[in-house]
MARKOL-661303 format. One line per 4 residues: number of its first residue (from 1); their letters; for each residue x, y, z of C-alpha. Coordinates in steps of 0.02 Angstrom, whole numbers, m for minus. Layout:
BEGIN
NUM = A = X:Y:Z; ...
END
This chain:
BEGIN
1 = MSAG = m1858:9513:4118; m1727:9645:4150; m1547:9643:4091; m1482:9616:4268
5 = DSSR = m1589:9463:4293; m1529:9388:4129; m1344:9416:4173; m1368:9342:4347
9 = KTLE = m1453:9189:4270; m1309:9173:4144; m1180:9175:4287; m1277:9042:4379
13 = MECF = m1281:8935:4222; m1092:8955:4202; m1066:8900:4380; m1157:8742:4343
17 = HTRF = m1039:8701:4195; m906:8599:4287; m752:8496:4237; m686:8335:4319
21 = STWT = m795:8362:4472; m962:8437:4521; m881:8586:4610; m745:8646:4489
25 = PFSN = m804:8786:4371; m766:8761:4188; m763:8935:4113; m756:9057:4259
29 = KSLN = m569:9085:4273; m572:9196:4426; m680:9078:4525; m577:8931:4464
33 = RQLF = m416:9016:4521; m492:9055:4691; m547:8876:4719; m375:8811:4663
37 = QERV = m286:8925:4787; m399:8868:4928; m366:8685:4890; m177:8713:4879
41 = ALIS = m182:8800:5049; m282:8655:5120; m159:8523:5052; m12:8627:5115
45 = HWFD = m93:8634:5287; m113:8444:5285; 66:8425:5221; 132:8526:5369
49 = LWTN = 41:8413:5490; 107:8249:5415; 259:8154:5473; 416:8135:5368
53 = KQRQ = 366:7960:5310; 193:8020:5259; 268:8165:5164; 384:8045:5070
57 = EFLF = 238:7932:5024; 140:8083:4963; 284:8144:4855; 309:7969:4785
61 = TIFL = 126:7962:4736; 133:8134:4656; 291:8095:4557; 214:7935:4488
65 = RCTK = 70:8037:4417; 183:8167:4337; 223:8168:4152; 399:8180:4081
69 = SQLR = 385:8367:4054; 331:8394:4234; 474:8287:4300; 595:8384:4190
73 = FVQD = 527:8545:4268; 565:8476:4442; 740:8426:4388; 776:8600:4316
77 = WFSE = 710:8682:4474; 829:8578:4582; 978:8609:4468; 950:8798:4479
81 = RTQV = 926:8811:4667; 1031:8668:4735; 1221:8684:4732; 1314:8542:4641
85 = AKVD = 1412:8439:4768; 1528:8344:4646; 1594:8401:4479; 1738:8348:4367
89 = FSTV = 1871:8480:4395; 1946:8447:4222; 1786:8511:4141; 1779:8670:4249
93 = LPRF = 1958:8725:4277; 2070:8789:4137; 2172:8656:4049; 2342:8714:4111
97 = ISLY = 2283:8702:4292; 2216:8525:4263; 2382:8476:4183; 2475:8550:4332
101 = IFSF = 2370:8443:4450; 2403:8286:4348; 2591:8322:4344; 2604:8270:4527
105 = LNPK = 2550:8091:4487; 2675:7950:4456; 2667:7850:4292; 2564:7710:4369
109 = DLCA = 2434:7831:4437; 2429:7923:4270; 2387:7760:4180; 2250:7726:4307
113 = AAQV = 2180:7901:4288; 2173:7879:4099; 2040:7745:4125; 1919:7860:4219
117 = SWPW = 1843:7955:4073; 1883:8019:3900; 1930:8196:3961; 2050:8123:4088
121 = KFLT = 2123:8005:3958; 2156:8151:3841; 2239:8255:3978; 2344:8117:4057
125 = EQDC = 2420:8065:3890; 2487:8238:3848; 2671:8245:3804; 2705:8383:3929
129 = LWMP = 2670:8258:4071; 2770:8110:4003; 2918:8196:3922; 3000:8248:4089
133 = KCIR = 2979:8072:4156; 3067:7998:4004; 3207:8127:4000; 3238:8095:4185
137 = FGWF = 3297:7918:4141; 3382:7970:3979; 3248:7900:3863; 3228:8008:3709
141 = LPYT = 3108:7987:3564; 3195:7929:3405; 3081:8042:3300; 2986:8207:3312
145 = PTDH = 2798:8188:3341; 2682:8277:3221; 2573:8424:3271; 2413:8323:3295
149 = EYGA = 2496:8173:3376; 2487:8149:3563; 2532:8005:3677; 2700:7972:3591
153 = WKHH = 2803:8002:3748; 2687:7892:3852; 2704:7747:3729; 2892:7773:3727
157 = YIAC = 2899:7767:3918; 2798:7605:3924; 2907:7525:3790; 3066:7570:3884
161 = VSSL = 3000:7508:4051; 2941:7343:3978; 3116:7307:3911; 3203:7333:4078
165 = DWLI = 3276:7190:4180; 3207:7209:4356; 3310:7140:4497; 3269:7131:4680
169 = PREA = 3403:7207:4795; 3474:7038:4844; 3491:6984:4662; 3569:7150:4615
173 = TAIY = 3693:7132:4758; 3741:6957:4703; 3772:7016:4523; 3840:7192:4539
177 = GTLN = 3901:7193:4718; 3858:7325:4850; 3933:7491:4905; 3875:7471:5085
181 = EPKA = 3988:7402:5219; 3959:7219:5261; 3841:7193:5406; 3887:7102:5563
185 = EDEE = 3824:6927:5593; 3701:6984:5727; 3626:7118:5615; 3610:6997:5469
189 = LQER = 3528:6868:5583; 3403:6997:5647; 3362:7050:5469; 3330:6869:5417
193 = QREK = 3218:6841:5568; 3121:6999:5525; 3101:6940:5346; 3043:6770:5408
197 = GLRK = 2912:6851:5519; 2847:6958:5377; 2839:6807:5264; 2740:6713:5396
201 = IIWE = 2615:6856:5410; 2594:6860:5221; 2562:6672:5213; 2434:6684:5353
205 = KILL = 2340:6819:5258; 2346:6716:5099; 2274:6564:5190; 2138:6673:5265
209 = RKKE = 2096:6739:5092; 2087:6562:5023; 1966:6512:5159; 1856:6659:5115
213 = LFKV = 1857:6605:4933; 1792:6434:4984; 1620:6511:5015; 1517:6431:4879
217 = RPPW = 1336:6383:4859; 1263:6216:4916; 1215:6098:4773; 1035:6063:4820
221 = VSGT = 965:6138:4659; 1016:6061:4493; 885:6121:4370; 846:5945:4307
225 = RCSG = 828:5819:4445; 803:5915:4605; 717:6075:4550; 550:5989:4524
229 = SLKS = 540:5935:4705; 586:6105:4776; 482:6262:4796; 476:6386:4655
233 = KCQP = 581:6509:4753; 734:6394:4740; 825:6455:4586; 972:6370:4498
237 = RLSQ = 1087:6514:4539; 1133:6575:4711; 1159:6755:4761; 1329:6818:4811
241 = ALRD = 1265:6859:4986; 1225:6677:5016; 1396:6628:4954; 1476:6747:5079
245 = RVGL = 1370:6683:5223; 1408:6498:5198; 1585:6458:5254; 1647:6290:5192
249 = QEAL = 1811:6199:5209; 1909:6121:5066; 1839:5946:5093; 1660:6011:5088
253 = EKQL = 1698:6109:4929; 1761:5949:4849; 1597:5865:4895; 1502:6010:4817
257 = VLAS = 1593:5994:4653; 1567:5806:4647; 1384:5827:4691; 1361:5952:4549
261 = LEAL = 1438:5827:4428; 1322:5690:4487; 1174:5807:4462; 1215:5831:4278
265 = PKRS = 1101:5735:4160; 1165:5575:4085; 1170:5528:3902; 990:5470:3905
269 = NVSG = 925:5635:3979; 1047:5771:3934; 921:5889:3858; 806:5885:4008
273 = SHSY = 650:5859:3906; 672:5711:3792; 783:5560:3771; 956:5590:3705
277 = PLLL = 1020:5547:3578; 867:5564:3469; 842:5382:3428; 671:5302:3433
281 = KKAW = 649:5154:3546; 605:5044:3400; 763:5093:3311; 864:5068:3470
285 = HGVH = 797:4893:3494; 835:4863:3312; 1018:4877:3353; 1012:4732:3474
289 = KYDD = 872:4627:3401; 897:4639:3216; 784:4543:3101; 874:4382:3059
293 = SSSY = 776:4362:2898; 861:4513:2819; 1002:4476:2699; 1181:4510:2747
297 = ASQP = 1209:4611:2590; 1086:4744:2649; 1189:4778:2804; 1311:4923:2776
301 = HFLL = 1493:4939:2827; 1549:5068:2954; 1718:5155:2973; 1781:5258:3121
305 = ISSR = 1931:5372:3083; 2036:5465:3212; 2099:5641:3179; 2268:5587:3248
309 = IPAF = 2301:5490:3088; 2425:5588:2981; 2339:5667:2830; 2173:5590:2884
313 = EMVV = 2084:5696:2752; 2164:5588:2618; 2102:5432:2707; 1926:5503:2713
317 = DSIK = 1930:5540:2527; 1987:5360:2495; 1827:5287:2571; 1715:5198:2449
321 = AGII = 1537:5254:2414; 1407:5177:2529; 1523:5162:2680; 1458:5250:2836
325 = SVVY = 1605:5348:2907; 1634:5456:3060; 1787:5566:3088; 1814:5605:3272
329 = EHGG = 1935:5715:3367; 2069:5616:3457; 2076:5744:3597; 1926:5816:3689
333 = LTLE = 1815:5661:3688; 1771:5524:3810; 1720:5345:3775; 1540:5391:3812
337 = SLLY = 1540:5536:3690; 1625:5431:3556; 1492:5299:3578; 1360:5432:3554
341 = LIEK = 1437:5487:3389; 1434:5306:3328; 1253:5282:3381; 1199:5441:3294
345 = ALDG = 1287:5393:3132; 1213:5218:3131; 1037:5279:3175; 982:5109:3237
349 = QRVQ = 1061:5006:3098; 1167:4851:3120; 1324:4843:3014; 1405:4695:2929
353 = SMGI = 1581:4753:2977; 1658:4897:3075; 1831:4968:3045; 1924:5072:3174
357 = FSDG = 2065:5173:3095; 2161:5248:3241; 2337:5268:3306; 2423:5131:3405
361 = DSQE = 2561:5003:3411; 2573:4815:3422; 2514:4814:3603; 2390:4957:3626
365 = INLL = 2255:5053:3532; 2276:5240:3553; 2090:5269:3533; 2071:5435:3625
369 = QGYK = 2179:5555:3723; 2202:5471:3891; 2126:5306:3830; 2259:5185:3769
373 = IGIK = 2167:5020:3761; 2280:4874:3808; 2278:4713:3905; 2302:4808:4069
377 = NLLR = 2147:4919:4060; 2033:4819:3947; 1928:4755:4092; 1899:4925:4172
381 = PEVR = 1710:4957:4186; 1701:5105:4066; 1816:5023:3938; 1726:4857:3947
385 = DFWE = 1555:4941:3932; 1615:5035:3778; 1672:4879:3684; 1518:4779:3733
389 = KLGS = 1403:4913:3663; 1512:4932:3510; 1503:4746:3476; 1314:4748:3485
393 = YVAP = 1307:4858:3329; 1398:4727:3223; 1323:4568:3152; 1377:4410:3245
397 = EEEG = 1518:4301:3183; 1397:4169:3118; 1325:4299:2998; 1496:4354:2938
401 = GHVD = 1512:4506:3049; 1684:4566:3103; 1776:4717:3176; 1935:4771:3086
405 = LFVP = 2064:4863:3191; 2190:4956:3082; 2321:4939:3219; 2462:4808:3210
409 = LGAS = 2399:4706:3357; 2435:4545:3262; 2622:4577:3275; 2639:4535:3460
413 = EAGM = 2577:4413:3589; 2503:4553:3695; 2408:4617:3543; 2342:4442:3506
417 = EVLS = 2283:4432:3686; 2191:4598:3666; 2103:4533:3510; 2055:4373:3600
421 = QLSQ = 1986:4468:3750; 1885:4584:3638; 1810:4437:3545; 1760:4354:3708
425 = LTGT = 1684:4515:3779; 1580:4559:3628; 1549:4393:3543; 1611:4474:3382
429 = FFTA = 1761:4425:3278; 1906:4550:3289; 2049:4555:3165; 2206:4662:3143
433 = PTGI = 2359:4669:3029; 2517:4576:3074; 2620:4734:3056; 2773:4649:2979
437 = ATGS = 2787:4784:2843; 2885:4933:2911; 2861:5116:2871; 2726:5243:2908
441 = YQHI = 2562:5146:2919; 2623:5015:2797; 2561:4882:2917; 2382:4902:2854
445 = LSEW = 2441:4837:2685; 2521:4682:2762; 2439:4516:2804; 2286:4515:2918
449 = LGRP = 2245:4389:3052; 2091:4280:3052; 1992:4184:2924; 2006:4237:2742
453 = WERA = 1864:4340:2672; 1818:4367:2492; 1907:4535:2502; 2045:4603:2612
457 = PCSI = 1984:4721:2751; 2065:4870:2664; 1971:4832:2504; 1805:4832:2598
461 = YFSD = 1818:5013:2652; 1944:5100:2538; 1993:5127:2360; 2156:5027:2349
465 = SKLQ = 2247:5149:2235; 2212:5302:2342; 2251:5210:2504; 2418:5149:2437
469 = TWAS = 2461:5325:2381; 2421:5390:2555; 2520:5251:2642; 2676:5284:2538
473 = LTDF = 2671:5474:2556; 2602:5494:2732; 2739:5604:2804; 2744:5722:2656
477 = LEDT = 2555:5735:2648; 2541:5779:2833; 2665:5921:2814; 2571:5985:2663
481 = LKSV = 2399:5971:2742; 2451:6072:2894; 2456:6229:2787; 2301:6174:2688
485 = RKQL = 2201:6153:2850; 2256:6324:2909; 2195:6405:2748; 2034:6309:2722
489 = SPLF = 1974:6277:2900; 1896:6452:2921; 1792:6419:2766; 1733:6247:2826
493 = KELQ = 1705:6283:3010; 1516:6265:2991; 1530:6094:2908; 1543:5926:2992
497 = KNVS = 1713:5850:3019; 1697:5710:2892; 1625:5826:2758; 1764:5955:2773
501 = ARII = 1895:5816:2781; 1829:5740:2620; 1833:5909:2532; 2013:5943:2586
505 = GQFT = 2065:5766:2538; 1985:5780:2367; 2068:5949:2341; 2238:5875:2383
509 = FDNM = 2214:5723:2272; 2163:5835:2127; 2319:5941:2146; 2429:5785:2153
513 = SMAN = 2376:5737:1975; 2297:5578:2042; 2249:5516:1870; 2430:5507:1814
517 = ILNN = 2481:5418:1974; 2344:5287:1954; 2388:5257:1771; 2570:5231:1815
521 = QEIT = 2521:5111:1954; 2413:5009:1834; 2554:4996:1707; 2676:4945:1844
525 = QTLA = 2556:4814:1912; 2530:4741:1737; 2717:4726:1707; 2742:4647:1878
529 = DGLM = 2607:4518:1845; 2684:4475:1677; 2857:4453:1752; 2788:4340:1889
533 = ELSK = 2702:4229:1761; 2863:4216:1661; 2962:4171:1817; 2836:4036:1862
537 = DNSE = 2847:3958:1688; 3037:3957:1694; 3041:3881:1868; 2922:3742:1819
541 = RNVL = 3022:3706:1661; 3184:3695:1760; 3107:3579:1886; 3046:3461:1750
545 = EDNP = 3217:3461:1666; 3312:3427:1828; 3198:3291:1900; 3108:3201:1758
549 = QDTK = 3100:3036:1852; 3030:3113:2010; 2899:3201:1906; 2845:3043:1824
553 = SSLS = 2838:2950:1990; 2738:3090:2070; 2618:3091:1926; 2597:2905:1939
557 = KNDP = 2538:2920:2118; 2352:2933:2131; 2328:2946:2320; 2271:3127:2352
561 = DLEM = 2245:3104:2541; 2422:3046:2570; 2490:3188:2467; 2385:3314:2567
565 = LVKL = 2449:3247:2733; 2628:3259:2675; 2604:3439:2620; 2520:3485:2785
569 = ERKL = 2661:3409:2887; 2794:3501:2788; 2698:3663:2805; 2686:3648:2995
573 = QVDS = 2872:3616:3006; 2929:3761:2902; 2790:3887:2937; 2861:3956:3099
577 = AEKR = 3039:3958:3035; 2986:4040:2871; 2891:4180:2958; 3036:4209:3076
581 = SRVV = 3156:4219:2930; 3040:4340:2842; 3040:4457:2992; 3230:4451:3004
585 = RELL = 3246:4491:2819; 3126:4637:2841; 3232:4696:2989; 3391:4691:2884
589 = QSER = 3311:4777:2736; 3234:4918:2839; 3398:4942:2935; 3493:4956:2772
593 = KYVR = 3371:5090:2713; 3385:5183:2879; 3575:5184:2874; 3568:5245:2694
597 = MLEI = 3464:5396:2749; 3591:5437:2885; 3732:5423:2759; 3645:5553:2652
601 = VRDV = 3664:5677:2796; 3848:5636:2809; 3889:5638:2622; 3779:5783:2565
605 = YVTP = 3795:5902:2714; 3933:5858:2836; 4073:5814:2715; 4058:5971:2603
609 = LKAA = 4044:6087:2753; 4200:6012:2833; 4294:6023:2669; 4249:6207:2654
613 = LSSN = 4307:6236:2832; 4476:6154:2802; 4503:6252:2639; 4486:6422:2725
617 = RAIL = 4320:6454:2637; 4214:6407:2785; 4026:6414:2770; 3999:6370:2953
621 = SAAN = 4115:6385:3101; 4187:6231:3183; 4079:6260:3337; 3916:6266:3236
625 = LHIM = 3968:6112:3138; 3999:6018:3298; 3831:6070:3373; 3729:6021:3220
629 = FSDI = 3812:5862:3157; 3919:5780:3291; 3776:5681:3368; 3702:5620:3203
633 = VQVL = 3873:5561:3145; 3892:5458:3304; 3718:5385:3278; 3769:5336:3101
637 = SLNR = 3926:5250:3167; 3824:5153:3295; 3692:5095:3170; 3824:5054:3041
641 = QFLD = 3901:4932:3164; 3728:4864:3205; 3694:4837:3019; 3858:4744:2996
645 = NLRD = 3815:4627:3140; 3643:4591:3065; 3717:4559:2892; 3847:4438:2962
649 = RLQE = 3715:4344:3058; 3598:4326:2908; 3733:4259:2795; 3724:4095:2891
653 = WGPA = 3543:4110:2949; 3452:3957:3011; 3307:3915:3127; 3424:3899:3277
657 = HCVG = 3513:4066:3252; 3478:4217:3364; 3468:4406:3343; 3415:4452:3520
661 = EIFL = 3593:4465:3580; 3632:4588:3440; 3491:4699:3500; 3552:4686:3680
665 = KFGS = 3722:4746:3626; 3642:4886:3527; 3532:4935:3677; 3683:4952:3790
669 = QLNT = 3749:5093:3679; 3590:5198:3672; 3674:5343:3763; 3724:5402:3589
673 = YTNF = 3541:5423:3545; 3510:5507:3714; 3637:5642:3671; 3556:5665:3501
677 = FNNY = 3379:5685:3568; 3432:5799:3711; 3524:5913:3591; 3393:5903:3452
681 = PVVL = 3304:6068:3497; 3472:6155:3507; 3520:6085:3336; 3362:6154:3256
685 = RTME = 3383:6325:3337; 3565:6335:3282; 3517:6284:3106; 3384:6419:3094
689 = KCRE = 3500:6550:3167; 3637:6509:3043; 3512:6507:2900; 3456:6684:2943
693 = MIPA = 3627:6759:2981; 3743:6672:2857; 3698:6695:2673; 3824:6563:2617
697 = FRAF = 3741:6430:2725; 3570:6484:2662; 3629:6462:2483; 3709:6294:2528
701 = LKRH = 3545:6227:2597; 3450:6292:2447; 3566:6194:2331; 3557:6030:2427
705 = DKTI = 3385:6023:2510; 3248:5922:2423; 3352:5854:2281; 3356:5681:2205
709 = VTKM = 3508:5637:2309; 3418:5680:2471; 3258:5586:2418; 3168:5754:2401
713 = LSLP = 3192:5788:2587; 3266:5936:2679; 3395:5927:2817; 3270:5946:2961
717 = ELLL = 3163:5808:2884; 3313:5692:2873; 3349:5722:3057; 3176:5653:3100
721 = YPSR = 3220:5475:3051; 3304:5423:3216; 3146:5461:3317; 3039:5355:3201
725 = RFEE = 3155:5206:3192; 3125:5146:3371; 2941:5110:3340; 2991:5002:3192
729 = YINL = 3118:4910:3301; 2985:4869:3431; 2857:4810:3302; 2984:4697:3218
733 = LYAL = 3043:4625:3384; 2864:4588:3435; 2834:4499:3270; 2997:4404:3288
737 = RLHT = 2954:4346:3465; 2779:4297:3407; 2853:4171:3285; 2991:4112:3402
741 = PAEH = 2950:3949:3496; 2946:3956:3685; 3093:3835:3700; 3202:3935:3581
745 = VDRG = 3361:4011:3653; 3327:4180:3574; 3158:4209:3657; 3228:4272:3823
749 = HLTT = 3348:4391:3735; 3207:4458:3628; 3099:4492:3782; 3240:4586:3867
753 = AIDQ = 3276:4687:3710; 3092:4733:3691; 3083:4796:3870; 3242:4897:3844
757 = LKKY = 3183:4979:3684; 3008:5010:3753; 3080:5111:3896; 3182:5213:3776
761 = KSYI = 3034:5240:3659; 2929:5302:3806; 3067:5427:3842; 3059:5489:3661
765 = DQMK = 2869:5497:3664; 2870:5597:3825; 2994:5720:3749; 2884:5739:3594
769 = QNIS = 2729:5764:3701; 2813:5896:3809; 2868:5995:3656; 2697:5980:3576
773 = MKDQ = 2605:6036:3734; 2725:6181:3758; 2696:6241:3579; 2509:6222:3600
777 = LSEI = 2505:6324:3761; 2616:6457:3684; 2498:6471:3535; 2346:6493:3648
781 = QRIV = 2436:6622:3753; 2480:6715:3593; 2306:6724:3519; 2214:6765:3683
785 = CGCP = 2244:6947:3726; 2282:6976:3909; 2305:6790:3944; 2411:6746:4097
789 = TLSE = 2557:6627:4086; 2494:6453:4040; 2655:6354:4034; 2653:6242:4187
793 = ENRY = 2717:6067:4214; 2601:5927:4155; 2469:6048:4089; 2392:6007:3921
797 = LIRV = 2241:6059:3818; 2091:5942:3812; 1955:6031:3712; 1904:6199:3642
801 = QDVA = 1720:6246:3634; 1632:6399:3563; 1477:6451:3661; 1360:6599:3676
805 = QLHC = 1351:6690:3843; 1173:6726:3900; 1094:6840:4028; 932:6802:4119
809 = CDEA = 812:6948:4103; 705:6905:4254; 753:6776:4384; 597:6799:4487
813 = ISFS = 481:6708:4367; 464:6521:4347; 617:6432:4284; 533:6362:4128
817 = LRLY = 469:6535:4078; 630:6631:4092; 692:6734:3947; 877:6750:3905
821 = EHTR = 969:6874:3797; 1131:6843:3703; 1265:6960:3771; 1425:6900:3685
825 = DLRL = 1517:6750:3613; 1642:6651:3717; 1776:6523:3682; 1813:6398:3820
829 = FLFN = 1985:6318:3832; 1979:6162:3940; 2145:6106:4014; 2175:5958:4128
833 = DALL = 2181:6072:4281; 2090:6234:4235; 1957:6312:4123; 2006:6470:4030
837 = ISSR = 1862:6582:3976; 1888:6712:3840; 1775:6822:3737; 1771:6792:3550
841 = GTSH = 1762:6931:3423; 1783:6947:3236; 1896:7065:3140; 1888:7091:2953
845 = TPFE = 2036:7135:2844; 2005:7255:2699; 1988:7172:2529; 1984:6997:2604
849 = RTSK = 1834:6883:2613; 1880:6781:2766; 1874:6853:2941; 1994:6833:3085
853 = ATYQ = 1941:6783:3260; 2006:6883:3408; 2003:6828:3589; 2008:6926:3752
857 = FIAS = 2046:6844:3919; 1903:6849:4045; 1940:6725:4184; 2025:6563:4230
861 = VALH = 1945:6440:4352; 2029:6289:4431; 1931:6132:4391; 1921:6075:4571
865 = RLLV = 1827:6236:4612; 1709:6236:4462; 1526:6192:4482; 1428:6141:4328
869 = EDIP = 1239:6151:4319; 1124:6100:4178; 979:6207:4114; 841:6099:4041
873 = DSKY = 774:6143:3871; 619:6252:3867; 520:6352:3743; 641:6498:3758
877 = IKNA = 812:6416:3777; 905:6265:3709; 1071:6180:3746; 1114:6289:3896
881 = FILH = 1212:6261:4056; 1289:6363:4197; 1472:6371:4249; 1491:6427:4432
885 = GPKR = 1660:6495:4483; 1712:6552:4657; 1665:6733:4616; 1572:6733:4451
889 = EWIC = 1457:6627:4347; 1424:6612:4162; 1264:6554:4077; 1319:6472:3915
893 = ATEA = 1233:6389:3769; 1304:6288:3625; 1242:6299:3448; 1200:6114:3429
897 = EDDK = 1136:5984:3550; 1281:5869:3507; 1407:6002:3559; 1324:6022:3728
901 = FLWL = 1328:5836:3766; 1508:5814:3708; 1566:5967:3806; 1480:5918:3968
905 = SVLQ = 1543:5740:3953; 1723:5793:3930; 1711:5929:4063; 1639:5806:4189
909 = SAIK = 1779:5682:4155; 1913:5817:4171; 1844:5881:4337; 1838:5705:4409
913 = RSME = 2018:5673:4358; 2077:5837:4434; 1987:5794:4597; 2074:5625:4604
917 = K = 2247:5703:4601
END
């Protein structure tokens, strides 16, 4: 074989070595290049024959097959050969030219331009732009900026503008006058008509805008009840396009909101997947059908404590071991949610007794915010259902079960009627204190109505020594615990309410040297018992010495039945008169104490300040003295006269005497108290202003405040006594009328006096509530950055809830398989007319362990335009729900299942109330 034949055979063998196809050579580069050029020409020829759509599809297919390096090559090719259409001029032009362009903008446009990008922010905050604008108005920097400091003139301009008083032209004309000539009547009339027409056009545009905002989604998908019957394409959220297409009127929007509330799951199905609360059916039936063979001693005692009670942490720490207790928030709960908390704490058990420690008076139980239980609303369906279910958790009366209400309902006829109605509704015995003892919550230590038990109701639940300490120092403890709560609450925010309350109460008791207080009380009680025994022995000895014959005759009688009948008859005759006399004596004693506290203000503060003023060494001016003390001196004069009338009447007191007419005379002069309460905020502001500006007055208060003479009280604390005295008046009058026979002359006067004082007390309570709500709204507006003005008439805070905002990753998949990601934390502020949504962040201070929460305003939605939708629990999400606003929506989730139920219950109730207005 020749060399030529072997080379030709080798070439043929190389042609047969192919790659990726049977007709692409593997190693022959020239042939490979030739074939590649032919195929490129063929594809190019086909590409020229295709339509534009076909070419786009071909390019799309090619780009999908390209790697990142190949796509980057295409991008670089386009960037080199295609001219850039848009570019930031500040990154291309020299800086002085960019600054010259920005110099033509006004301050408002400069601030807007600073939000475009970081280069624009740096350029628009240069001092060379803002300094001429400040100098134009005569605003000069009070210092020289450093070399590397910029933005000083901008900040100075904003500070100066924010401190200006802006006046519209008409207001400026009314204050400063005008340099123009006065217009004729026809010209002024034409101007007013033109203004009226413009105002009409503006209002029409506003109404049109409101109608556009009424475009909301229909409520045919709820996520729990309706979603199962719909097709899978129906999702719980609606697109914005559908919202814009559906035009609805205000009445239809109201129906949508109500329908969304009805679609929310109830207490038995709030989680969407299992019963709620998590009580087994056997345990649930055990509440109603308890085994009668079990002993009564095995049944526990239960106590419900309201957070409205002053220094409630001390009450929680006074609870005995073995008592089941629940501390609940007075605001931000409904009767249904409160019932859920009780059910969860009991866990299917029946209790021997249940105590309810809440705020209230002798006629009503202030159980929750917006729920004052009295004779007027006791038979409402929701209230009646609450008490019936509550009574089913307590053992019946035949087994010794009872409900103890720590509210002085036994001090009035209306309160006695409430107790009677509750006993009939539930079949359980209800009892309450008589409330004759005056003072802050001293009524719980007084006599209790009903049959006598082995122990007093207070002794069942509380340690007597700690409870008495709390009852005697309630006001001081509440003021102290306000600062303690503020310091310790961030550390206990993860704990339950009753656990954190017990820790704070124990901490306070420990710092009060409780052991010394209890030892002193034991010594005092021992001495008192010894003195009582000695007095009894002396009284019996005196009786025997005075009436020896009567003693012998009584001893000779051996008819016990006759003696018992005589004693019973005497007791019935004097019982009513004795209780009435006891109430009147309590009235006189408490009035004497009240007048003594007012005299302290006169003797310790007013008299020395007036003496200093008359001796030309004035501490306060005559005007400030008159503002701060004129009203309280008049109140002292009025109550001094009232005390004298009571003392004169009690000197000759008998069953037929009356005190109602004295109260009627006192009630006709209550305008003195009206002046005091109206001027009370002004008095406090004047006092604080003088304390800050006058060193002599500051030193004077430091010498006299919280001394033995002032009962360890300051001047502002002494000025609180008039507002508290009216509640004591009403309780004593109710108790007095309760023990006054129907045919007595004084009964009509007492009824009139009660009505008169009740009206005045409601006026005081309304004033307190307005001040409290105003302070609360101001505090929220202060802590939420960017928050709009919240202070509106009749607006108040209901509940605050922390939630996590979620984002659905894919809405196209099945609802139960959706995944959510946590985007940020939110805090929801629920008011009676709106829902405020803010983001929640955390800021840490150097060298401090605790963190500080920060809040940024996001949105505010009116409750009558808010749609609420539940998200059932799945494998990937728990405790979630959706809030639909007119323009936005938020997917939220609470940390615990309890929080979700309580929040939805309160939100549903608030929306219904706002729709009823």
